[in-house]
Legacy VTK file of the C-alpha trace (Angstrom):
# vtk DataFile Version 3.0
C-alpha trace
ASCII
DATASET POLYDATA
POINTS 215 float
105.118 -24.413 -38.589
105.639 -25.989 -35.546
101.996 -24.554 -34.595
100.401 -26.644 -37.090
102.450 -29.995 -36.341
100.466 -29.140 -32.954
97.246 -28.677 -34.101
97.222 -31.981 -36.377
98.270 -33.813 -33.853
95.818 -32.359 -31.519
92.691 -33.053 -34.289
94.246 -36.515 -34.578
93.637 -37.304 -30.061
89.939 -35.468 -30.567
89.106 -37.828 -33.312
90.419 -40.890 -32.076
88.900 -40.040 -28.565
85.440 -39.370 -30.407
85.962 -42.587 -31.615
86.616 -44.670 -28.360
84.079 -42.799 -26.313
81.301 -44.085 -28.807
82.783 -47.658 -28.072
82.581 -46.926 -24.406
79.527 -45.957 -24.759
77.637 -49.271 -26.417
76.065 -50.688 -23.214
74.316 -54.158 -23.039
72.564 -55.902 -20.498
72.421 -59.838 -19.654
69.572 -61.003 -19.502
68.797 -64.733 -18.723
65.750 -66.906 -20.015
65.632 -70.321 -17.837
64.223 -74.059 -18.952
60.435 -72.524 -19.342
61.871 -70.289 -22.034
60.156 -67.579 -20.316
61.264 -64.133 -18.509
60.139 -60.703 -17.027
62.312 -57.074 -17.707
62.002 -54.036 -16.411
64.417 -50.908 -16.600
62.950 -47.441 -15.556
65.753 -45.149 -17.777
67.025 -47.689 -20.238
65.542 -48.614 -23.705
66.815 -52.152 -25.326
66.772 -53.478 -28.725
65.499 -56.785 -28.733
67.679 -59.584 -29.847
67.159 -61.956 -32.640
65.173 -65.197 -31.077
63.386 -63.628 -28.443
60.004 -61.578 -28.326
59.075 -59.299 -25.626
55.088 -58.572 -25.164
52.539 -56.090 -22.682
50.102 -57.270 -21.504
46.706 -54.546 -22.902
43.706 -55.895 -21.216
41.970 -58.794 -20.129
39.028 -59.885 -21.788
36.828 -62.974 -21.391
38.949 -64.485 -18.877
42.045 -64.276 -20.645
44.826 -62.640 -20.676
45.661 -60.441 -23.994
49.331 -59.586 -25.145
50.651 -57.273 -27.555
54.008 -57.959 -29.323
56.718 -54.771 -28.760
58.691 -54.146 -32.661
62.116 -54.021 -31.975
62.812 -51.660 -29.428
61.546 -52.061 -25.761
60.772 -49.003 -24.422
62.700 -47.043 -21.274
60.360 -47.723 -18.582
58.461 -50.271 -20.109
57.359 -54.054 -18.460
57.499 -56.886 -20.463
57.412 -60.910 -20.927
60.282 -62.188 -22.761
59.618 -65.756 -24.449
62.887 -67.622 -26.175
65.089 -70.688 -26.169
67.022 -70.959 -22.981
70.261 -68.483 -22.459
71.687 -65.169 -21.692
71.151 -62.925 -24.315
72.834 -59.449 -24.463
70.013 -56.734 -24.498
71.734 -53.417 -26.394
70.871 -50.665 -24.894
69.402 -47.840 -27.764
68.936 -44.264 -27.611
65.141 -44.373 -28.209
62.783 -41.748 -27.625
59.356 -44.092 -27.901
57.215 -43.848 -25.631
56.294 -46.237 -22.697
53.079 -47.784 -23.681
50.176 -46.575 -22.104
47.712 -49.213 -21.404
50.162 -52.017 -20.105
49.346 -54.145 -16.644
52.595 -55.254 -16.116
54.348 -53.320 -13.229
58.060 -53.408 -12.819
61.095 -51.596 -10.123
64.782 -51.056 -10.692
65.004 -52.497 -7.095
63.606 -55.603 -4.919
60.062 -53.999 -4.155
56.755 -54.450 -2.143
54.095 -54.728 -5.742
52.053 -51.758 -5.979
49.421 -50.316 -8.397
46.550 -52.951 -8.330
44.419 -55.241 -5.757
45.466 -58.475 -6.984
48.805 -59.280 -7.973
50.714 -62.309 -9.949
54.089 -63.353 -11.167
55.360 -65.240 -13.681
56.517 -68.896 -12.810
55.950 -72.442 -13.084
53.703 -74.516 -11.387
52.817 -78.615 -12.396
54.761 -77.890 -15.229
52.866 -74.915 -16.621
53.983 -71.364 -17.204
51.733 -68.680 -16.376
51.035 -65.739 -14.110
49.945 -67.339 -10.204
49.694 -65.480 -7.322
52.943 -64.442 -5.406
51.013 -64.587 -2.324
47.841 -66.020 -0.590
45.137 -64.364 -2.069
47.060 -62.005 -5.151
47.900 -60.144 -2.038
51.670 -57.876 -2.184
54.277 -59.768 -2.973
58.364 -59.135 -3.105
59.316 -58.307 -6.545
62.427 -58.913 -7.665
64.761 -55.802 -9.083
63.934 -55.065 -12.792
61.580 -58.299 -13.036
57.912 -57.598 -13.935
54.302 -58.603 -12.406
50.739 -58.346 -13.587
48.945 -56.107 -11.347
44.957 -55.967 -11.708
41.869 -54.461 -10.156
39.582 -56.298 -7.922
36.978 -56.245 -10.954
39.664 -57.666 -13.496
40.308 -60.278 -10.639
36.922 -61.105 -10.030
36.069 -61.284 -13.963
38.816 -64.301 -14.327
37.440 -66.457 -11.991
40.214 -69.082 -12.170
42.443 -66.702 -10.667
41.772 -67.342 -7.537
43.117 -70.859 -8.226
46.211 -69.069 -8.809
46.706 -69.477 -12.397
45.906 -66.254 -14.164
47.277 -67.504 -17.863
48.841 -70.494 -19.436
50.784 -70.263 -22.711
51.144 -73.112 -24.547
52.457 -74.478 -27.651
50.959 -74.851 -31.306
51.243 -78.271 -32.490
50.516 -80.248 -35.605
47.340 -81.117 -33.915
45.527 -77.534 -34.611
46.323 -77.554 -38.236
42.153 -77.246 -38.826
41.358 -75.403 -35.958
40.263 -71.247 -35.592
43.352 -69.406 -35.552
43.686 -65.859 -34.755
46.351 -63.202 -34.308
45.999 -60.688 -31.196
44.603 -58.530 -33.485
41.335 -60.615 -34.186
42.739 -61.659 -37.688
42.344 -65.120 -38.776
45.081 -67.295 -39.857
45.822 -70.192 -41.419
48.329 -73.244 -39.540
50.604 -73.302 -42.301
51.010 -70.074 -42.637
52.210 -68.960 -38.975
55.327 -67.274 -37.821
57.108 -66.482 -34.246
54.332 -64.894 -31.863
51.245 -65.337 -29.632
47.784 -66.115 -31.183
44.235 -67.263 -30.039
43.731 -70.873 -31.085
39.711 -71.596 -29.902
39.858 -69.460 -27.605
42.905 -70.227 -26.056
46.057 -67.865 -26.390
48.938 -70.043 -27.478
52.518 -69.022 -28.791
54.982 -69.977 -31.614
58.568 -70.519 -30.979
LINES 1 216
215 0 1 2 3 4 5 6 7 8 9 10 11 12 13 14 15 16 17 18 19 20 21 22 23 24 25 26 27 28 29 30 31 32 33 34 35 36 37 38 39 40 41 42 43 44 45 46 47 48 49 50 51 52 53 54 55 56 57 58 59 60 61 62 63 64 65 66 67 68 69 70 71 72 73 74 75 76 77 78 79 80 81 82 83 84 85 86 87 88 89 90 91 92 93 94 95 96 97 98 99 100 101 102 103 104 105 106 107 108 109 110 111 112 113 114 115 116 117 118 119 120 121 122 123 124 125 126 127 128 129 130 131 132 133 134 135 136 137 138 139 140 141 142 143 144 145 146 147 148 149 150 151 152 153 154 155 156 157 158 159 160 161 162 163 164 165 166 167 168 169 170 171 172 173 174 175 176 177 178 179 180 181 182 183 184 185 186 187 188 189 190 191 192 193 194 195 196 197 198 199 200 201 202 203 204 205 206 207 208 209 210 211 212 213 214
């Protein structure tokens, strides 16, 4: 009988410890989006659930002098550098167990520590210049620059950079908001599907050949 009571107490302790371990294992990483409403993020060993109100995008190609973004759905796989968009604030990105593979075609790069950019010939960082959000050279002529820990940057080949003539002014692309003046314009999703202005949801669209964002 004494052994039975001992076994019961031990079992209860084990159950309690399992519950406590599950609670401790839930990890979040705070990420701040500034007044420009954009930020970048990269973790080699952590997958994140995308918080409500925030979108995450990778860069999949450079076409016709423009950068093409692709929005991720639900989760940012480990090892994926992204551009975040959302209202200014600090968000808790929940670390999740996710085995999704890192997207193969992503021109964004990142490190877990401060590091000189690599993986391309010309490099750009997401920042604000002349009150415009965009990818700009981090150093003169797009040379390698010191990128911060867990930050993402854009790496292009010399050929891709040459195709983007206005890159040599420093600006790679602009992200603009869609307003009511676009109601009669031609609007397409990143995938090339035409949509009506009054049917738009949050995301990035091509409006008259220019990339714009709905917040």
